[in-house]
C-alpha positions in Angstrom: 21.6 -3.8 16.1 22.5 -1.6 13.2 19.7 0.5 11.7 18.7 -0.1 8.1 17.6 2.2 5.3 14.4 4.0 6.0 11.8 3.6 3.2 8.3 5.0 3.5 5.2 3.3 2.2 4.8 5.8 -0.6 8.4 5.4 -1.9 8.8 4.1 -5.4 10.2 0.6 -5.9 13.2 2.3 -7.6 14.2 3.8 -4.2 15.3 0.3 -3.1 19.0 -0.4 -3.4 20.0 -1.7 -6.9 16.8 -0.8 -8.7 17.1 1.8 -11.3 14.1 4.0 -12.1 14.8 3.4 -15.8 15.5 -0.3 -15.4 13.3 -3.1 -16.6 12.3 -4.3 -13.1 10.9 -0.8 -12.3 9.1 -0.8 -15.7 7.5 -4.2 -14.8 6.3 -2.9 -11.4 5.0 0.3 -12.9 3.2 -1.6 -15.8 1.7 -3.9 -13.2 0.2 -0.9 -11.3 2.5 -1.6 -8.4 4.8 1.5 -8.4 5.2 1.9 -4.6 6.0 -0.2 -1.6 2.5 0.5 -0.3 0.8 -0.7 -3.5 2.7 -4.0 -3.4 1.9 -4.6 0.3 -1.8 -3.9 -0.3 -2.0 -6.3 -3.3 -3.0 -9.9 -2.3 -1.4 -11.6 -5.3 1.2 -9.1 -6.8 2.8 -12.1 -8.6 -0.1 -12.3 -11.0 0.1 -8.7 -11.9 3.8 -8.9 -12.4 3.5 -11.9 -14.6 0.9 -10.2 -16.8 3.1 -7.1 -17.0 6.1 -9.2 -18.0 4.0 -11.0 -20.7 2.8 -7.7 -22.1 6.3 -6.2 -22.2 7.6 -9.4 -23.9 5.1 -9.0 -26.7 6.0 -5.4 -27.4 8.0 -4.9 -30.7 10.8 -3.0 -28.9 11.6 -6.2 -26.8 11.4 -8.9 -29.5 15.1 -9.2 -29.6 15.2 -10.4 -25.9 15.4 -14.1 -25.4 13.6 -16.5 -23.1 16.5 -16.6 -20.5 16.3 -12.8 -20.2 12.5 -13.0 -19.4 13.1 -15.8 -16.9 15.8 -13.7 -15.2 13.6 -10.7 -15.1 10.8 -12.7 -13.5 13.3 -14.0 -10.9 14.5 -10.5 -10.2 10.9 -9.2 -9.7 10.3 -12.2 -7.4 13.4 -11.3 -5.4 12.2 -7.7 -5.1 8.8 -8.9 -3.8 10.6 -11.1 -1.2 12.6 -8.0 0.0 9.5 -6.0 0.3 7.7 -8.7 2.2 10.5 -8.9 4.6 10.5 -5.2 5.4 10.1 -4.6 9.1 7.1 -2.3 9.6 5.5 -1.1 12.8 1.9 -2.2 12.5 0.7 0.3 15.1 -2.0 2.7 13.8 -2.6 5.7 16.1 -6.0 5.8 17.7 -6.9 9.0 15.8 -6.6 7.0 12.6 -8.5 3.9 13.7 -12.1 3.1 13.1 -13.8 2.5 16.5 -15.7 -0.5 15.0 -12.8 -2.3 13.3 -9.9 -1.1 15.4 -8.0 -0.8 12.1 -7.0 2.1 9.8 -9.9 4.3 8.8 -10.8 3.7 5.2 -13.1 6.1 3.4 -13.8 8.0 6.7 -17.2 9.3 7.3 -18.5 11.4 10.2 -21.9 11.1 12.0 -24.0 14.1 13.1 -22.8 13.2 16.6 -19.2 13.9 15.5 -17.8 10.4 15.5 -15.8 9.1 12.5 -15.9 5.5 11.2 -14.8 3.6 8.1 -17.7 3.8 5.7 -17.9 0.1 5.1 -17.9 -0.7 8.9 -20.6 1.9 9.9 -22.8 0.9 6.9 -22.5 -2.8 8.1 -23.4 -1.7 11.6 -26.4 0.3 10.3 -27.8 -2.8 8.5 -28.5 -4.3 12.0 -28.9 -1.2 14.2 -30.2 2.2 13.2 -28.2 4.0 15.9 -24.7 5.5 16.5 -22.5 2.7 18.0 -21.0 5.2 20.4 -24.0 7.3 21.5 -26.8 5.0 20.6 -28.7 8.0 19.2 -30.7 7.3 16.0 -28.6 7.3 12.9 -29.3 6.6 9.2 -26.8 5.9 6.4 -27.9 9.0 4.5 -26.7 11.1 7.5 -23.1 10.0 7.0 -20.8 12.7 5.6 -17.4 12.1 4.1 -14.7 13.3 6.5 -12.2 14.4 3.8 -9.8 16.1 6.3 -9.5 12.9 8.3 -9.3 10.8 5.1 -6.3 12.9 4.0 -4.6 12.9 7.4 -5.0 9.1 7.6 -3.6 8.6 4.1 -0.7 10.9 4.7 0.2 9.2 8.0 -0.1 5.7 6.5 1.9 6.7 3.4 4.7 8.1 5.6 4.7 5.3 8.0 8.3 4.2 8.0 9.5 0.8 7.2 13.1 -0.4 7.5 15.1 -2.5 5.2 17.4 -5.0 6.7 21.0 -3.5 7.1 22.3 -5.7 4.3 20.0 -3.9 1.8 21.1 -0.4 2.9 21.9 2.3 0.3 24.1 5.3 0.9 22.3 8.3 2.5 21.1 10.9 0.1 23.3 14.0 -0.1 
């Protein structure tokens, strides 16, 4: 099978084939607060944000000359871009070093215990609501002993952002020179 274009999670929407950084579709995604592939994949209902962004752009004086069919077409184009992004093939594997031992999912807002174990803040705080001990060592542990693990937070974010996703071959763009 032919390999497709490699796009990372942090790439802007305009890095996808046929989407100009200066184009209206890119403006809609940026106005909606969805400038990257990752931001769209994290959003539960990106359609709502896109609709609100299109409505806001439509009301601006600089776009008063554009007619209803233009805005319908723009909405269809943005929906098509969402479909392409949703069909990106991504390896869901998160390396163990970046997984919370409690959730077995990506570390989010990593904190470290005095015992040296890192957890997602929300998960360890939920654990501590029911047990005042470290889930690994069973040593006494209080929430005020948790310290942000900024280095691990950054490493996890960098790895996640650079986690490659592949577009289907039909969507390939020429390699950068």
